[in-house]
DRENTIRO-977905 format. One line per 3 residues: number of its first residue (from 1); their letters; for each residue z negated, y, x of N, C-alpha, C. Coordinates in steps of 0.2 Angstrom, whole numbers. Each point is the difference from the previous one (the first is absolute). Example, Ala and Ser with C-alpha at 12.3 -4.5 7.8 and 13.67 -1.06 7.14 Angstrom:
BEGIN
1> AS> -39,-28,66,0,6,-4,0,6,4  4,5,-2,-1,6,4,-3,5,-4
END
This chain:
BEGIN
1> MDD> -261,-331,72,2,-3,-6,1,8,-5  3,-3,-5,3,6,-4,-5,1,-4  -2,7,-1,-5,5,-3,1,-3,-9
4> PHK> -1,-4,-3,0,-1,-6,0,8,-6  -1,4,3,-1,7,-5,6,4,3  3,-3,5,5,6,3,5,1,-5
7> THT> 4,4,0,5,2,-3,8,-2,3  4,-3,-1,7,0,5,5,4,-5  3,3,5,6,5,-2,5,-2,0
10> SPL> 5,0,-4,9,-4,2,2,7,1  5,-2,3,6,4,4,5,6,-6  -2,-6,-5,2,9,-7,-6,2,-2
13> SSG> -5,1,4,-3,5,-3,-1,6,4  -7,2,1,1,6,5,2,-2,7  4,7,2,3,0,6,7,-7,0
16> GVL> 1,-2,-4,5,-6,-1,8,4,-4  2,-6,-2,7,2,-3,-1,6,-6  -5,-3,-5,-1,4,-6,-1,5,0
19> PAL> -4,5,4,0,6,0,6,4,2  4,-3,4,8,2,2,3,1,-6  1,-5,-2,4,-2,-5,-2,5,-8
22> RGV> -8,4,1,-2,3,-6,1,9,2  3,-1,7,0,8,3,9,0,-1  4,-5,0,7,1,0,0,-1,-9
25> WDM> -3,-1,-3,1,-1,-7,-3,8,-4  -4,3,3,-4,6,0,7,4,0  2,0,7,6,4,4,5,1,-5
28> ART> 3,-6,-4,7,-2,-3,-4,3,-8  -6,1,-2,-2,1,-5,4,9,-1  -5,1,6,-1,6,1,8,5,-1
31> III> 4,-4,4,8,1,2,4,0,-10  -2,-5,-2,2,-2,-7,-3,6,-6  -5,2,-1,-3,5,-3,5,7,3
34> AGA> -1,-1,5,3,7,1,8,2,-2  3,-7,3,6,1,-1,2,-1,-9  -4,-2,-4,0,1,-5,-2,7,-5
37> LAI> -4,3,4,-2,7,-2,5,5,1  5,-2,6,4,5,2,6,-3,-4  2,-4,-5,5,-2,-2,0,3,-8
40> GVR> -7,0,-3,-3,1,-6,0,8,2  -1,4,5,1,9,0,8,2,0  4,-6,3,6,2,1,4,-2,-6
43> TVL> -3,-3,-5,4,-3,-3,-2,4,-8  -7,3,0,-3,3,-8,1,7,1  -4,2,9,-2,6,-1,6,5,3
46> FEP> 0,1,8,4,3,5,2,-5,4  8,4,1,4,-5,6,2,6,4  0,1,5,4,4,6,9,-1,1
49> FNI> 5,6,-1,3,0,1,4,4,6  5,2,2,2,3,5,8,3,-3  2,6,3,4,4,-3,7,-1,6
52> PSG> 4,-5,-2,6,-1,6,6,5,-3  1,4,-4,6,5,-1,-4,6,0  6,4,-2,1,8,-2,0,0,-6
55> SMI> 2,-5,-4,0,3,-8,-4,2,-5  -6,2,2,-5,4,-1,-3,5,2  3,3,5,0,5,4,0,8,-6
58> PTL> -5,3,1,-4,3,3,-8,-5,-1  2,-2,-8,-8,-3,0,-3,-5,2  5,-4,5,-2,-6,3,5,1,7
61> QVG> -3,-2,6,2,2,6,2,-9,3  7,1,5,-1,-8,3,-4,0,4  -3,-7,-1,-8,-1,5,-6,2,-4
64> DYL> 0,4,-6,-5,-3,-4,-4,-7,-2  -6,1,1,-5,-8,-4,-2,2,-6  0,-4,-4,-4,3,-6,-2,-6,-2
67> WVA> -6,1,-6,-3,-2,-5,3,-1,-5  1,-6,-4,2,-1,-7,-3,-2,-4  -1,2,-5,-7,-2,-5,4,-7,-5
70> KYS> -2,-7,1,4,-5,-3,-2,2,-9  -5,2,0,-3,0,-7,3,6,-5  3,5,3,3,4,-4,4,-2,-5
73> YGY> 4,-4,0,6,-3,-6,-3,-7,-1  -5,-3,2,0,-8,-2,3,-3,3  2,-7,-1,1,-4,7,6,-6,-3
76> SHF> 3,0,3,7,-5,-3,0,-5,8  3,-5,1,1,-5,5,3,3,6  2,7,0,0,4,6,-5,2,3
79> SLP> -6,-1,-5,-6,3,5,-4,-3,3  4,-7,0,-5,-4,6,5,-2,5  -5,-1,6,4,-2,8,6,-4,-1
82> RSP> 5,0,2,4,-4,-2,6,-1,-5  -4,4,-5,5,0,-9,0,-8,-1  -5,-5,-1,1,-5,-3,2,1,-8
85> DLF> 6,-2,-1,4,-1,-8,-6,-3,-5  -7,2,-1,-5,-2,-3,0,0,-8  2,7,-1,0,1,-7,7,6,0
88> SGR> 1,3,-6,3,6,-1,-3,4,-2  3,7,-1,-1,6,-3,-7,4,3  -5,3,-3,-6,2,2,-6,1,-3
91> IFA> -5,-4,6,-8,1,-3,-5,6,-1  -2,2,-3,-2,7,-1,4,6,0  6,0,-1,5,4,-1,-2,7,-2
94> RTP> 2,5,6,-1,7,-2,7,2,2  0,6,-6,9,2,3,-1,6,2  4,1,7,0,6,4,0,6,-3
97> HRG> -2,5,4,2,6,-1,6,4,1  1,4,-3,6,3,3,-2,3,7  5,0,5,-2,5,6,-3,-5,6
100> DVA> -4,-7,-3,-3,-5,5,5,1,6  -4,-1,5,2,-4,7,1,-6,-2  5,-5,1,-4,-7,-1,4,-5,5
103> VFR> -2,-6,2,4,-3,3,1,-6,-4  6,-3,1,2,-6,-6,5,-5,6  2,-4,-6,5,-6,4,7,5,-1
106> FTK> 4,-1,4,8,2,0,2,-5,-5  4,3,-4,5,-3,-6,4,-7,3  4,2,6,3,-6,1,-2,-3,6
109> DTS> -5,-2,2,-2,-3,4,-10,-1,0  -2,-3,-3,-8,2,-1,-6,-1,4  3,-4,5,-5,0,8,1,8,2
112> IDY> 4,5,-1,-1,4,1,-3,6,-3  -5,5,4,-2,4,-3,2,7,0  0,4,-5,3,7,-1,-7,4,-1
115> IKR> 2,8,0,-6,5,-2,5,4,-1  -2,3,-7,4,6,-3,-5,3,-6  3,7,1,-4,2,-7,3,-3,-6
118> IIG> -7,-1,-6,4,-1,-6,2,8,-4  6,-2,-2,3,8,-4,1,-1,-6  2,-6,-3,2,-1,-8,-5,-7,-2
121> LPG> 0,-1,-7,-6,-6,-1,4,-1,-7  1,-5,-4,3,-3,-6,2,4,-2  5,2,-3,2,6,-5,2,5,3
124> DRV> -3,1,6,4,8,5,7,0,0  2,4,-1,7,3,3,0,3,5  3,-1,6,1,2,8,7,2,1
127> QVR> 1,4,3,6,5,2,-3,4,5  6,-1,6,-1,7,4,9,1,-2  -2,7,1,7,4,-1,0,7,6
130> GGE> 4,-1,4,2,6,5,-7,1,4  -1,-6,1,-6,-2,3,-8,2,-2  0,0,-6,-7,3,-3,0,-7,-4
133> LYL> -7,-2,-1,-4,-5,-4,1,3,-7  2,-3,-5,-2,0,-8,-3,-5,-2  -5,-1,-4,-3,-5,-4,-3,2,-7
136> NDV> 4,-4,-5,1,-1,-6,4,6,-2  6,4,4,4,4,-1,-3,6,1  -7,1,4,-3,6,2,0,3,8
139> LVP> 2,6,3,0,-1,7,-8,-1,2  0,-3,6,-7,-1,3,-1,6,6  -4,5,-2,-1,5,3,-2,-1,8
142> RVS> 4,5,4,-2,-2,8,-1,6,3  -2,3,4,-1,5,3,1,-1,9  4,4,1,2,-2,9,-5,4,5
145> KGD> -1,-5,3,-6,1,5,3,3,8  7,1,1,2,1,6,5,-7,3  1,3,5,5,-5,5,-5,-6,2
148> YVA> 3,-5,1,-6,-8,3,5,-4,6  -3,-1,2,5,-5,6,-5,-6,-1  3,-6,2,-3,-6,-1,3,-4,5
151> VDE> -3,-6,2,2,-6,4,0,-7,-3  6,-3,-1,-1,-6,-3,-3,-7,2  3,-5,-1,-2,-6,5,6,-1,6
154> HRT> 5,2,-2,3,0,5,1,6,6  -7,4,-2,0,8,6,6,4,-1  3,-1,-6,6,5,-3,-2,6,-4
157> RME> 1,6,5,-3,7,-4,2,-1,-6  -3,3,-4,2,2,-8,-2,7,-1  4,4,-2,-2,6,-1,1,3,-8
160> GQR> -3,2,-3,1,2,-6,-5,4,-5  -1,1,-6,-5,4,-4,-6,-4,-2  -6,3,1,-6,-3,-5,-1,4,-7
163> FQE> -2,-6,-4,0,4,-6,-7,-3,-3  -1,5,-3,-8,-3,-4,2,-2,-7  1,-8,-3,1,0,-6,-5,-2,-5
166> DLP> -1,3,-7,-5,-3,-3,2,-4,-7  -2,-7,3,3,-5,-5,-4,1,-6  1,-3,-6,-5,1,-7,-1,-7,2
169> GSA> -8,1,-3,-4,-6,0,1,-5,-6  -1,-5,2,0,-5,-8,-8,-2,-2  2,-2,-6,-8,-2,-5,-5,3,2
172> GAP> 2,9,0,-5,4,-2,-3,2,10  3,-3,3,0,0,7,2,10,3  -2,4,4,1,7,0,7,-2,4
175> TVR> 3,7,3,6,0,2,-3,-5,8  6,-3,4,1,-1,6,2,3,4  -3,5,3,3,5,4,1,-3,10
178> HDI> 6,1,0,1,-4,7,6,2,5  1,-2,6,6,4,4,6,-6,-2  5,3,1,8,-4,3,3,4,4
181> LKL> 4,-3,3,4,1,6,9,0,-3  2,4,-1,7,3,-2,5,1,7  7,-4,0,4,0,7,4,2,-3
184> TNE> 4,-1,-6,6,1,-2,0,2,-6  6,3,-4,-1,-1,-8,7,-4,0  2,-4,5,6,-3,-2,0,-7,0
187> GFQ> 5,-5,-3,-1,-5,-1,-3,-5,-5  2,-7,-2,-3,-3,-6,-5,1,-3  -5,1,6,-7,0,-1,-4,8,-3
190> NDT> 5,4,-1,-1,8,-2,3,0,-6  6,-5,-1,2,1,-8,1,-7,-3  -6,-3,-4,2,-6,-3,0,0,-7
193> PVY> -1,-7,-1,2,0,-8,-7,1,-4  -2,-1,-6,-5,0,-2,-4,-5,-1  -5,-3,3,-2,-7,0,-5,2,-5
196> VVP> -2,-6,-4,-4,-2,-6,-6,-6,2  -7,2,1,-2,-6,5,-2,-3,-6  3,-9,1,-2,-5,-7,-8,-2,2
199> QGY> -1,-1,-8,-8,-4,1,-2,-6,6  -6,2,3,-1,-5,5,3,-1,6  2,9,1,4,3,6,-4,7,1
202> FFA> 2,3,7,-3,5,3,7,3,4  1,7,1,6,1,2,-4,3,7  2,-1,8,-3,2,4,6,4,5
205> MGD> -4,8,3,4,2,5,-4,2,6  2,0,5,-3,2,6,2,8,0  -8,2,4,-1,9,0,6,4,5
208> NRD> 5,-5,6,4,1,3,6,0,-5  2,5,-4,6,-2,-6,3,-2,4  4,1,6,7,-1,0,0,-5,6
211> DSA> -4,-3,2,-2,-6,5,-4,-7,-4  2,-1,-5,-4,-5,-4,2,-3,-2  0,-9,-1,4,-4,-4,-5,-1,-5
214> DSR> 1,2,-6,-3,1,-6,3,-4,-4  -4,3,-8,3,-1,-6,8,4,-2  0,3,4,6,5,0,6,-6,-2
217> FMG> -1,-7,5,5,-1,3,-1,-9,-4  5,0,-5,0,-6,-3,5,-6,-2  4,2,5,7,-6,3,-3,-5,1
220> DDP> 6,-5,2,0,-6,3,-3,-1,7  0,5,3,-2,1,8,-5,-3,1  -3,-4,7,-5,-3,-1,-7,6,4
223> EDL> 3,6,0,-4,5,2,-2,3,-7  2,0,-6,-1,3,-5,-6,-2,-3  -5,6,-2,-6,-2,-3,0,-3,-8
226> GFV> 4,7,-5,-2,-2,-6,-5,1,-1  -3,-1,-10,-3,0,-3,-7,-5,4  -5,1,1,-4,-5,1,-5,-3,-4
229> PME> -1,-9,-2,-4,-2,-3,-7,2,0  -5,2,-3,-7,1,0,-3,-4,3  4,-6,-1,-4,-8,5,-1,2,8
232> NLI> 6,4,3,0,0,4,-4,6,6  -4,1,-7,-4,5,5,-9,-3,4  -2,3,6,-3,-3,4,-8,4,-2
235> GQA> 4,7,1,-8,7,-1,2,5,2  -5,6,0,2,8,-1,-2,-1,9  4,4,4,-1,4,5,-8,5,-1
238> KWI> -5,-1,3,-4,3,3,-3,5,4  -1,-3,5,0,4,7,3,-2,5  0,5,4,3,-3,8,-6,-1,3
241> FLS> -1,-5,5,-5,0,5,2,-1,6  5,1,4,5,0,6,6,4,-2  2,3,6,5,4,0,4,0,8
244> LDT> 7,-5,1,0,2,7,8,2,0  2,6,5,6,1,1,3,-3,8  3,-8,-1,1,-3,4,8,4,5
247> RYP> -3,5,6,6,3,2,-1,-1,7  -4,-6,2,-1,-3,6,3,-8,2  1,-3,5,0,-7,1,-8,0,-1
250> VWE> -1,-8,-4,-6,-3,-1,-3,-1,7  4,-1,7,-5,-2,5,-3,6,3  2,7,-4,-2,7,3,-8,1,-3
253> FWM> -6,-4,0,-4,0,-4,-5,7,1  1,3,5,-4,5,3,2,7,-6  7,-3,-4,2,6,-4,-2,-3,-8
256> WPA> -3,-4,-1,-1,-3,-7,-6,6,-4  -4,2,4,-4,6,-5,4,4,-2  6,4,6,4,5,-5,5,-2,-5
259> EIR> 0,-9,-1,5,0,-6,-4,0,-6  -6,0,-1,-3,1,-7,-1,5,-3  4,0,-4,-1,7,-4,-7,0,-3
262> WNR> -5,3,3,-7,2,-3,-2,5,-6  6,2,-1,1,3,-7,0,-1,-4  2,-6,-2,3,-4,-3,-7,-8,-3
265> LFM> -4,1,5,-5,-6,-2,-2,2,-7  -2,-5,-4,-4,-1,-6,3,5,-4  5,2,0,3,6,-3,1,-5,-7
268> GVK> 0,5,-6,2,-6,-7,5,0,-3  5,-5,-1,7,1,-3,0,3,-6  4,3,0,3,5,-9,7,0,0
END
């Protein structure tokens, strides 16, 4: 005879289906929260990028991986994952500084990320004459640091001269001292017209001055960058967290440590 004081358990209670469902829900909730935090950090704070080309040599090398600060210039719809066209313009907009190394969306195809140095801001006059940069009709000073050999993304050897360039700061910021690579003084990129940067745009150039598709090229060619809208800005490059010189086939895993450029880890980008 059943004890009237005995508690009968349901298969949905302890040891049954309900605890299992609760465990699944707890795991799903953890994954959802972690995903939301990751998306939030990527959208608002930092996003990792890698350098696939040699247009920013010697400042950045092919195979550098870096953190880009998304908060530096405020936020546009390009700041969001997959860039949904939810709004136009920038929220909490901040004007970039001349000399910043910035990531932005390519003007001809906004699915592509570019990284260049900001040379000209609205109202600036930019020109290259005889291979030298002029800003607002004044020669930007540079000092030779000797011969320099670089290797681009195609493993092509480039021999040129490394210069230290002193780019005038903006909005009261000090001079931005950085290095550039010069391979030649010939070609259109070394003798350009005067470009006057319009409002709402900036003028960008690669530090590898003779191997960079940048704002000096303003035609109808699909690779021409032209002036870049401020809305296209993603963020400012801050730190290199990894750098790989992929000289060996990927299956030669024992060579992986030799491909890490240890001296570039945790370098600031300037």
